[in-house]
MIVEXPA-789604 format. One record per residue (C-alpha): x, y, z; residue in one letter; residue number from 1. Coordinates in Angstrom, 3 decimals. Each point is the difference from the previous one (the first is absolute). Last residue first. Layout:
N
+----------+----------+----------+--------+-----+
:       c1 :       c2 :       c3 : residu : num :
+----------+----------+----------+--------+-----+
:        X :        Y :        Z :      A : NUM :
...
+----------+----------+----------+--------+-----+
// end
This chain:
328
+----------+----------+----------+--------+-----+
:       c1 :       c2 :       c3 : residu : num :
+----------+----------+----------+--------+-----+
:  104.004 :  129.702 :  108.553 :      S : 328 :
:    0.880 :   -1.708 :    2.701 :      K : 327 :
:   -3.414 :   -1.359 :    1.028 :      G : 326 :
:   -0.989 :   -1.177 :   -3.293 :      V : 325 :
:    3.387 :   -1.699 :   -0.354 :      K : 324 :
:   -0.239 :   -1.902 :    3.221 :      H : 323 :
:   -3.643 :   -0.739 :   -0.572 :      R : 322 :
:    1.180 :   -2.091 :   -2.883 :      L : 321 :
:    3.441 :   -1.269 :    2.019 :      Y : 320 :
:   -3.145 :   -1.213 :    2.137 :      A : 319 :
:   -2.516 :   -2.221 :   -1.504 :      A : 318 :
:    3.253 :   -1.532 :   -2.519 :      I : 317 :
:    1.581 :   -1.274 :    4.219 :      F : 316 :
:   -3.224 :   -1.080 :    0.163 :      E : 315 :
:   -1.630 :   -1.781 :   -2.866 :      D : 314 :
:    3.897 :   -1.699 :   -0.168 :      L : 313 :
:   -1.567 :   -3.994 :    1.295 :      K : 312 :
:    1.613 :   -1.399 :   -3.317 :      G : 311 :
:    0.985 :   -3.275 :    2.092 :      D : 310 :
:    3.439 :    1.585 :    1.525 :      L : 309 :
:   -2.095 :    2.662 :    0.986 :      V : 308 :
:   -1.735 :   -2.835 :    2.325 :      A : 307 :
:    3.568 :   -1.606 :    1.213 :      M : 306 :
:    0.895 :    3.245 :    0.680 :      P : 305 :
:   -2.600 :    0.085 :    3.248 :      D : 304 :
:    1.009 :    2.918 :    2.133 :      T : 303 :
:   -1.331 :    2.643 :   -2.482 :      Q : 302 :
:    1.597 :    3.105 :    0.087 :      E : 301 :
:   -1.423 :    3.454 :   -1.533 :      H : 300 :
:    3.727 :    2.845 :    0.780 :      D : 299 :
:   -1.397 :    1.818 :   -3.007 :      T : 298 :
:    2.801 :    0.393 :   -2.596 :      R : 297 :
:    2.463 :   -2.616 :    2.040 :      H : 296 :
:   -3.109 :   -2.759 :   -0.205 :      D : 295 :
:    0.275 :   -2.575 :    2.498 :      K : 294 :
:    0.163 :   -3.684 :    0.093 :      V : 293 :
:    0.391 :   -2.091 :    2.757 :      L : 292 :
:    0.937 :   -3.252 :    1.143 :      Q : 291 :
:    2.779 :    0.161 :    2.915 :      Y : 290 :
:    4.020 :   -1.322 :   -0.528 :      P : 289 :
:   -1.144 :   -0.919 :   -2.953 :      Q : 288 :
:   -2.195 :    0.543 :   -2.492 :      L : 287 :
:   -0.022 :    2.990 :    0.037 :      F : 286 :
:   -1.582 :    1.946 :   -3.581 :      Y : 285 :
:    1.235 :    3.726 :   -0.324 :      S : 284 :
:   -1.738 :    2.518 :   -2.586 :      R : 283 :
:    1.208 :    2.993 :   -1.673 :      I : 282 :
:    3.826 :   -0.798 :    0.438 :      Q : 281 :
:    2.144 :    2.408 :   -1.492 :      N : 280 :
:    2.831 :   -0.340 :    2.912 :      G : 279 :
:    2.040 :   -4.089 :   -0.636 :      W : 278 :
:   -0.974 :   -0.418 :   -3.301 :      A : 277 :
:   -1.588 :    0.618 :   -3.465 :      I : 276 :
:    1.555 :    3.095 :   -1.034 :      E : 275 :
:   -2.044 :    2.785 :   -0.544 :      G : 274 :
:   -3.664 :   -0.515 :    0.387 :      K : 273 :
:   -0.592 :    4.406 :    1.189 :      A : 272 :
:    0.277 :    0.252 :   -2.811 :      G : 271 :
:   -2.760 :   -1.176 :   -0.646 :      Y : 270 :
:   -1.803 :    2.264 :    1.756 :      L : 269 :
:    2.056 :    2.361 :    0.015 :      K : 268 :
:   -0.378 :    0.483 :   -4.038 :      A : 267 :
:   -3.819 :    0.344 :    0.529 :      L : 266 :
:    0.268 :    2.373 :    2.134 :      V : 265 :
:    2.343 :    2.047 :   -1.955 :      A : 264 :
:   -2.771 :   -0.030 :   -2.847 :      D : 263 :
:    1.203 :    0.946 :   -3.648 :      R : 262 :
:    3.224 :   -1.410 :   -0.539 :      K : 261 :
:   -1.077 :   -3.020 :    1.983 :      Q : 260 :
:   -3.062 :   -0.178 :   -2.207 :      E : 259 :
:    2.714 :   -0.362 :   -3.119 :      E : 258 :
:    1.002 :   -2.946 :    1.551 :      L : 257 :
:   -3.090 :   -1.597 :    0.917 :      R : 256 :
:   -0.773 :   -0.102 :   -3.682 :      Y : 255 :
:    3.114 :   -1.145 :   -0.980 :      L : 254 :
:   -0.260 :   -2.462 :    2.277 :      K : 253 :
:   -3.408 :   -0.850 :   -1.410 :      A : 252 :
:    0.981 :    0.514 :   -4.148 :      K : 251 :
:    2.730 :   -2.615 :    1.162 :      L : 250 :
:   -3.443 :   -2.616 :    0.976 :      M : 249 :
:   -1.761 :    0.686 :   -3.015 :      K : 248 :
:    3.620 :   -1.118 :   -1.867 :      M : 247 :
:    0.021 :   -2.866 :    1.779 :      A : 246 :
:   -3.517 :   -0.938 :   -0.729 :      E : 245 :
:    1.097 :    0.144 :   -3.946 :      S : 244 :
:    3.141 :   -0.926 :    0.325 :      R : 243 :
:   -1.608 :   -3.612 :    1.837 :      N : 242 :
:   -3.304 :    0.288 :   -3.286 :      K : 241 :
:    3.107 :    0.310 :   -2.476 :      Y : 240 :
:    2.402 :   -2.623 :    0.635 :      Q : 239 :
:   -3.043 :   -2.409 :    0.249 :      S : 238 :
:   -0.993 :   -2.398 :    2.873 :      R : 237 :
:   -1.183 :    2.223 :    2.531 :      E : 236 :
:    1.526 :    0.034 :    3.409 :      N : 235 :
:    3.524 :    0.801 :   -0.439 :      Q : 234 :
:    0.314 :    4.252 :    0.728 :      C : 233 :
:    2.962 :    1.821 :    0.874 :      R : 232 :
:    0.418 :    3.399 :    1.068 :      V : 231 :
:    3.052 :    2.328 :    0.593 :      V : 230 :
:    0.630 :    3.794 :    0.661 :      I : 229 :
:    3.354 :    1.351 :   -0.772 :      G : 228 :
:   -1.257 :    3.492 :   -0.589 :      T : 227 :
:    1.026 :    1.028 :   -3.359 :      P : 226 :
:    0.500 :   -3.495 :   -1.111 :      K : 225 :
:   -3.728 :   -1.503 :    0.805 :      H : 224 :
:    1.344 :   -3.214 :   -0.044 :      L : 223 :
:   -1.806 :   -2.874 :   -1.545 :      L : 222 :
:   -0.823 :   -3.712 :    0.967 :      R : 221 :
:   -1.862 :   -2.440 :   -1.608 :      V : 220 :
:   -0.964 :   -4.213 :    0.715 :      A : 219 :
:   -0.776 :   -1.297 :   -3.006 :      S : 218 :
:    3.451 :   -1.783 :   -0.773 :      S : 217 :
:   -2.036 :   -3.378 :   -0.885 :      T : 216 :
:   -0.177 :   -3.621 :    1.823 :      K : 215 :
:   -1.054 :    1.126 :    3.835 :      N : 214 :
:   -2.558 :    2.460 :   -0.598 :      V : 213 :
:   -1.430 :   -3.789 :   -1.285 :      H : 212 :
:   -0.056 :   -1.624 :    3.175 :      Q : 211 :
:    1.505 :   -2.181 :    0.360 :      G : 210 :
:    2.124 :    1.013 :    2.766 :      G : 209 :
:   -1.279 :    1.865 :    2.516 :      P : 208 :
:    1.255 :    3.562 :    0.196 :      G : 207 :
:    2.269 :    2.119 :   -2.001 :      S : 206 :
:   -0.669 :    2.053 :   -3.485 :      S : 205 :
:    2.231 :   -0.709 :   -2.848 :      R : 204 :
:    2.854 :    3.479 :   -0.739 :      D : 203 :
:   -0.876 :    2.831 :   -1.895 :      F : 202 :
:    1.133 :    3.168 :    0.250 :      S : 201 :
:   -1.560 :    3.710 :   -1.324 :      M : 200 :
:    2.223 :    3.339 :    0.630 :      D : 199 :
:   -2.219 :    2.872 :   -0.130 :      I : 198 :
:    1.114 :    3.866 :   -0.539 :      D : 197 :
:    0.469 :   -0.059 :   -3.352 :      E : 196 :
:   -3.938 :   -1.089 :   -0.416 :      D : 195 :
:   -1.354 :    2.546 :    0.813 :      R : 194 :
:   -2.371 :    0.057 :    3.831 :      I : 193 :
:   -2.365 :    2.299 :   -0.292 :      E : 192 :
:   -2.043 :   -0.355 :    3.237 :      I : 191 :
:   -3.798 :    1.593 :   -0.592 :      N : 190 :
:   -1.781 :   -2.562 :    2.252 :      V : 189 :
:   -2.866 :   -1.919 :   -1.433 :      D : 188 :
:   -0.152 :   -3.386 :    1.840 :      E : 187 :
:    2.021 :    0.724 :    3.014 :      L : 186 :
:    0.241 :   -3.037 :    2.530 :      E : 185 :
:    1.016 :    1.794 :    3.320 :      P : 184 :
:    3.421 :   -0.918 :    1.306 :      L : 183 :
:    0.345 :   -2.193 :    3.724 :      V : 182 :
:    3.592 :   -0.878 :    1.520 :      D : 181 :
:    0.624 :   -2.708 :    2.832 :      V : 180 :
:    3.035 :    0.006 :    1.840 :      S : 179 :
:    2.010 :   -2.508 :    1.069 :      A : 178 :
:    1.654 :   -0.032 :    3.987 :      F : 177 :
:    1.453 :   -3.125 :    2.089 :      S : 176 :
:    1.555 :    0.119 :    3.478 :      T : 175 :
:    1.205 :   -3.327 :    1.794 :      H : 174 :
:   -0.392 :   -1.544 :    3.540 :      R : 173 :
:    2.432 :   -2.690 :   -0.387 :      R : 172 :
:   -0.594 :   -3.512 :    0.501 :      H : 171 :
:    2.927 :   -1.659 :   -0.613 :      Q : 170 :
:   -0.354 :   -2.050 :   -2.924 :      S : 169 :
:   -1.557 :    3.157 :   -1.131 :      D : 168 :
:   -2.252 :   -0.534 :   -3.603 :      F : 167 :
:   -3.391 :    0.087 :    2.142 :      P : 166 :
:    1.283 :    3.196 :    1.787 :      S : 165 :
:   -1.477 :    0.954 :    2.827 :      I : 164 :
:   -1.519 :    3.511 :   -0.385 :      R : 163 :
:   -0.233 :    3.724 :   -1.444 :      V : 162 :
:   -1.714 :    0.425 :   -2.734 :      L : 161 :
:   -0.220 :    3.986 :   -1.395 :      R : 160 :
:   -1.789 :    1.166 :   -3.109 :      H : 159 :
:    1.184 :    3.294 :   -2.174 :      V : 158 :
:   -2.321 :    2.160 :   -2.001 :      G : 157 :
:   -3.152 :    0.169 :   -1.450 :      I : 156 :
:   -3.258 :   -2.090 :    1.700 :      E : 155 :
:   -1.829 :    3.149 :    0.006 :      C : 154 :
:    0.205 :    0.025 :   -4.206 :      A : 153 :
:   -2.501 :   -3.334 :    0.543 :      L : 152 :
:   -3.051 :    1.427 :    0.851 :      Y : 151 :
:    0.035 :    2.169 :   -2.330 :      G : 150 :
:    1.562 :   -1.342 :   -2.817 :      Y : 149 :
:   -2.706 :   -3.123 :    0.462 :      A : 148 :
:   -3.016 :    2.490 :   -0.236 :      Y : 147 :
:   -1.882 :   -2.131 :   -1.793 :      A : 146 :
:    1.843 :   -3.155 :   -1.736 :      G : 145 :
:    3.059 :   -1.378 :   -1.152 :      K : 144 :
:    4.126 :   -0.572 :    1.320 :      V : 143 :
:    2.104 :   -0.263 :   -2.626 :      L : 142 :
:    2.877 :   -1.635 :    1.418 :      L : 141 :
:    3.546 :    0.513 :    0.497 :      S : 140 :
:    2.511 :   -2.203 :    1.610 :      I : 139 :
:    3.369 :   -0.186 :    1.924 :      S : 138 :
:    2.474 :   -1.421 :    1.560 :      R : 137 :
:   -1.827 :   -3.272 :    0.549 :      I : 136 :
:   -0.402 :   -3.181 :    2.879 :      G : 135 :
:    2.528 :   -1.985 :    0.365 :      T : 134 :
:    3.734 :   -0.399 :   -0.847 :      E : 133 :
:    0.832 :    2.024 :   -3.085 :      E : 132 :
:   -3.111 :    2.320 :    0.034 :      G : 131 :
:   -2.994 :   -0.424 :   -2.435 :      D : 130 :
:    0.388 :    3.056 :   -3.053 :      T : 129 :
:   -3.433 :    0.267 :   -0.465 :      R : 128 :
:   -1.703 :    2.164 :   -3.082 :      D : 127 :
:   -4.308 :    1.152 :   -0.302 :      M : 126 :
:   -1.882 :   -2.425 :    1.608 :      E : 125 :
:   -3.582 :    1.016 :    0.464 :      Q : 124 :
:   -1.291 :    0.870 :    3.018 :      P : 123 :
:   -4.439 :    0.145 :   -0.097 :      N : 122 :
:   -1.198 :    1.732 :    3.015 :      F : 121 :
:   -3.129 :   -0.840 :    1.824 :      G : 120 :
:    1.371 :    1.989 :    3.657 :      A : 119 :
:    0.318 :   -3.726 :    1.675 :      R : 118 :
:    1.786 :   -1.382 :   -2.953 :      E : 117 :
:    2.264 :    2.700 :   -0.222 :      F : 116 :
:    0.929 :   -0.052 :    3.191 :      Y : 115 :
:    0.697 :   -3.628 :    0.330 :      R : 114 :
:    1.942 :    0.901 :   -3.916 :      L : 113 :
:    1.732 :    2.424 :    2.602 :      Y : 112 :
:    1.201 :   -1.991 :    2.802 :      M : 111 :
:    0.696 :   -2.673 :   -2.443 :      R : 110 :
:    2.084 :    2.672 :   -1.841 :      L : 109 :
:    1.395 :    0.937 :    3.857 :      L : 108 :
:    1.291 :   -2.992 :    1.212 :      M : 107 :
:    2.042 :   -0.612 :   -3.986 :      A : 106 :
:    2.049 :    3.380 :    1.062 :      A : 105 :
:    0.748 :   -1.508 :    3.653 :      W : 104 :
:    1.705 :   -2.584 :   -1.933 :      D : 103 :
:    1.630 :    1.976 :   -2.346 :      C : 102 :
:    0.664 :    2.095 :    2.815 :      S : 101 :
:    1.963 :   -2.804 :    2.288 :      E : 100 :
:    1.917 :   -1.048 :   -3.522 :      T :  99 :
:    1.486 :    3.142 :   -0.196 :      G :  98 :
:   -0.148 :    2.088 :    3.195 :      G :  97 :
:   -0.680 :    3.740 :   -1.506 :      A :  96 :
:   -2.670 :   -0.068 :   -2.801 :      G :  95 :
:   -2.801 :   -2.181 :   -1.298 :      A :  94 :
:   -2.059 :    1.997 :   -2.190 :      H :  93 :
:   -3.712 :   -0.229 :   -0.503 :      I :  92 :
:   -2.358 :    1.581 :   -2.303 :      S :  91 :
:   -3.427 :    1.371 :   -1.053 :      F :  90 :
:   -0.926 :    1.106 :   -3.528 :      Y :  89 :
:   -3.623 :    1.738 :    0.299 :      C :  88 :
:   -3.254 :   -0.177 :   -0.681 :      N :  87 :
:   -2.993 :    3.113 :    0.775 :      G :  86 :
:   -1.323 :    1.985 :    2.564 :      K :  85 :
:    2.916 :    1.673 :    1.110 :      D :  84 :
:    1.396 :    1.791 :   -3.413 :      N :  83 :
:   -1.865 :    3.431 :    1.186 :      P :  82 :
:    0.465 :   -0.404 :    3.183 :      G :  81 :
:   -3.293 :    0.407 :    2.287 :      A :  80 :
:    0.543 :   -3.575 :    1.713 :      L :  79 :
:   -1.461 :    1.751 :    3.477 :      L :  78 :
:   -3.612 :   -1.054 :   -1.229 :      I :  77 :
:    1.510 :   -3.362 :   -0.679 :      I :  76 :
:    1.346 :   -0.010 :    4.188 :      L :  75 :
:   -3.255 :    1.696 :    0.937 :      E :  74 :
:   -2.004 :   -2.466 :   -1.128 :      L :  73 :
:    1.827 :   -2.820 :    1.723 :      R :  72 :
:   -1.089 :    2.114 :    3.664 :      D :  71 :
:   -3.804 :    0.234 :   -1.251 :      T :  70 :
:   -0.373 :   -3.980 :   -0.270 :      Q :  69 :
:    1.708 :    0.262 :    3.504 :      A :  68 :
:   -2.703 :    2.175 :    0.875 :      A :  67 :
:   -2.574 :   -2.398 :   -1.082 :      L :  66 :
:    1.118 :   -2.907 :    1.508 :      E :  65 :
:   -0.230 :    2.433 :    3.090 :      N :  64 :
:   -3.005 :    0.890 :   -0.767 :      L :  63 :
:   -1.485 :   -2.867 :   -1.136 :      A :  62 :
:    0.389 :   -1.241 :    4.218 :      Q :  61 :
:   -1.011 :    3.622 :    0.845 :      D :  60 :
:   -3.739 :   -1.234 :   -1.788 :      V :  59 :
:   -0.005 :   -2.956 :    1.381 :      E :  58 :
:    0.148 :    0.719 :    3.243 :      N :  57 :
:   -3.149 :    2.576 :   -0.173 :      K :  56 :
:   -1.029 :   -2.741 :   -1.332 :      T :  55 :
:   -0.147 :   -2.449 :    3.040 :      E :  54 :
:   -1.195 :    3.068 :    1.910 :      Q :  53 :
:   -2.778 :    0.876 :   -1.618 :      D :  52 :
:   -1.297 :    3.486 :    1.949 :      N :  51 :
:   -2.936 :   -0.035 :   -3.075 :      E :  50 :
:    0.651 :    3.848 :   -1.214 :      S :  49 :
:    3.565 :   -0.581 :    0.328 :      E :  48 :
:    0.509 :   -3.531 :   -1.993 :      A :  47 :
:   -2.281 :    1.813 :   -2.413 :      L :  46 :
:    2.466 :    2.208 :   -0.654 :      G :  45 :
:    2.879 :   -2.196 :   -0.060 :      H :  44 :
:   -1.143 :   -1.661 :   -2.276 :      L :  43 :
:   -0.717 :    2.804 :   -2.153 :      V :  42 :
:    3.743 :    1.911 :    0.936 :      A :  41 :
:    0.888 :   -3.705 :   -1.230 :      L :  40 :
:   -1.163 :   -0.223 :   -3.026 :      E :  39 :
:    0.831 :    3.422 :   -0.715 :      E :  38 :
:    3.797 :   -1.120 :    0.873 :      A :  37 :
:   -0.169 :   -2.979 :   -2.509 :      R :  36 :
:   -0.983 :    2.107 :   -3.077 :      E :  35 :
:    2.523 :    1.930 :    0.572 :      C :  34 :
:    2.841 :   -2.434 :    1.459 :      V :  33 :
:   -1.090 :   -1.728 :   -4.120 :      K :  32 :
:   -0.166 :    3.518 :   -2.185 :      E :  31 :
:    3.792 :    0.308 :    1.188 :      V :  30 :
:    1.333 :   -3.415 :   -0.605 :      P :  29 :
:   -2.101 :    0.247 :   -3.232 :      D :  28 :
:    1.569 :    3.545 :   -1.040 :      I :  27 :
:    4.494 :   -1.214 :    0.919 :      L :  26 :
:    0.009 :   -3.398 :   -2.239 :      A :  25 :
:   -2.763 :    0.885 :   -1.993 :      K :  24 :
:    2.231 :    3.324 :   -1.513 :      V :  23 :
:    2.973 :   -2.764 :   -0.108 :      S :  22 :
:   -1.967 :   -2.741 :   -1.769 :      K :  21 :
:   -1.589 :    2.531 :   -2.343 :      L :  20 :
:    3.820 :    0.752 :   -1.462 :      E :  19 :
:    0.709 :   -3.679 :   -0.219 :      A :  18 :
:   -2.937 :   -0.504 :   -2.949 :      V :  17 :
:    0.730 :    3.439 :   -1.280 :      V :  16 :
:    3.983 :   -0.951 :   -0.015 :      E :  15 :
:   -1.919 :   -3.518 :   -1.720 :      A :  14 :
:   -2.295 :    1.327 :   -2.673 :      A :  13 :
:    2.864 :    2.553 :   -1.649 :      K :  12 :
:    2.046 :   -3.225 :   -0.654 :      E :  11 :
:   -2.116 :   -2.660 :   -0.949 :      P :  10 :
:   -1.660 :    3.205 :   -2.635 :      N :   9 :
:   -2.972 :   -1.687 :   -1.522 :      D :   8 :
:   -1.439 :   -1.202 :    3.725 :      W :   7 :
:   -1.502 :    3.310 :    0.063 :      F :   6 :
:   -1.643 :   -0.516 :   -3.426 :      G :   5 :
:   -3.810 :    1.051 :    1.464 :      P :   4 :
:    0.129 :    2.002 :    3.053 :      Q :   3 :
:   -1.318 :   -1.544 :    2.965 :      Q :   2 :
:    4.269 :    0.632 :    1.597 :      M :   1 :
+----------+----------+----------+--------+-----+
// end
């Protein structure tokens, strides 16, 4: 980066800067933990030689904090997949349950936006379809940040909500479903897509009224005819930019399709999502008749669902990362 002319090619420079950030995201925490461990070792030795109980207590407390930092560092080390350190496409789709599920999908979106904020991730809306009455039918985001794909891939699957419905005049308990899907953002992937295999259409972007994107047919929809895969992008002002982003999303989906053919374990993981309905959920959120969030893959539980719905997902993600290592 210190070489003359480094910034002459902004796109190439941005790639190098992004690579530097991802490397520093791993190296910096390791160095800090090692430095702190050395400091505490010296301090402990002094406390022992002088029989200083107060200092010993301070060291014990600091060691507990260091252990927590080490646990967080362990999770980064577990993210060793080829795409784990990069950005990702993150989508939510409402499932069985009509209005209830659209509202549940909106609740999930709020939960993940809170988590993104806590984790330092930057989400960018790519496409959105609102529910007929409330909530969202589907939404796609490009989430940028170090290890965004590695962490968020843990959330792939069907999420179930059990609650007293705010839309039911008889106040009955309802069950709603929504699915989460995550794809890595792939910059240089060797996926050939022939023009004759693409059916491209344009329409007006949806969203709040008065925005420029609503006044022109800038939203791009791509259908890959051989596989039936459909992607849509509406976040940019021009058709050209939306088409470029849609092609990147399509390549990511085709890349995963190819990986599924080669990797039975990955195919099983993604295929487990199945239909967005009963029996396929990875996690259940109970608001009635009791308060509980349970991950059915790891059996990890949290008795404060409101905290989870406010974005506190770290325990569930950590449990699943360790669960995957245990199964491998």
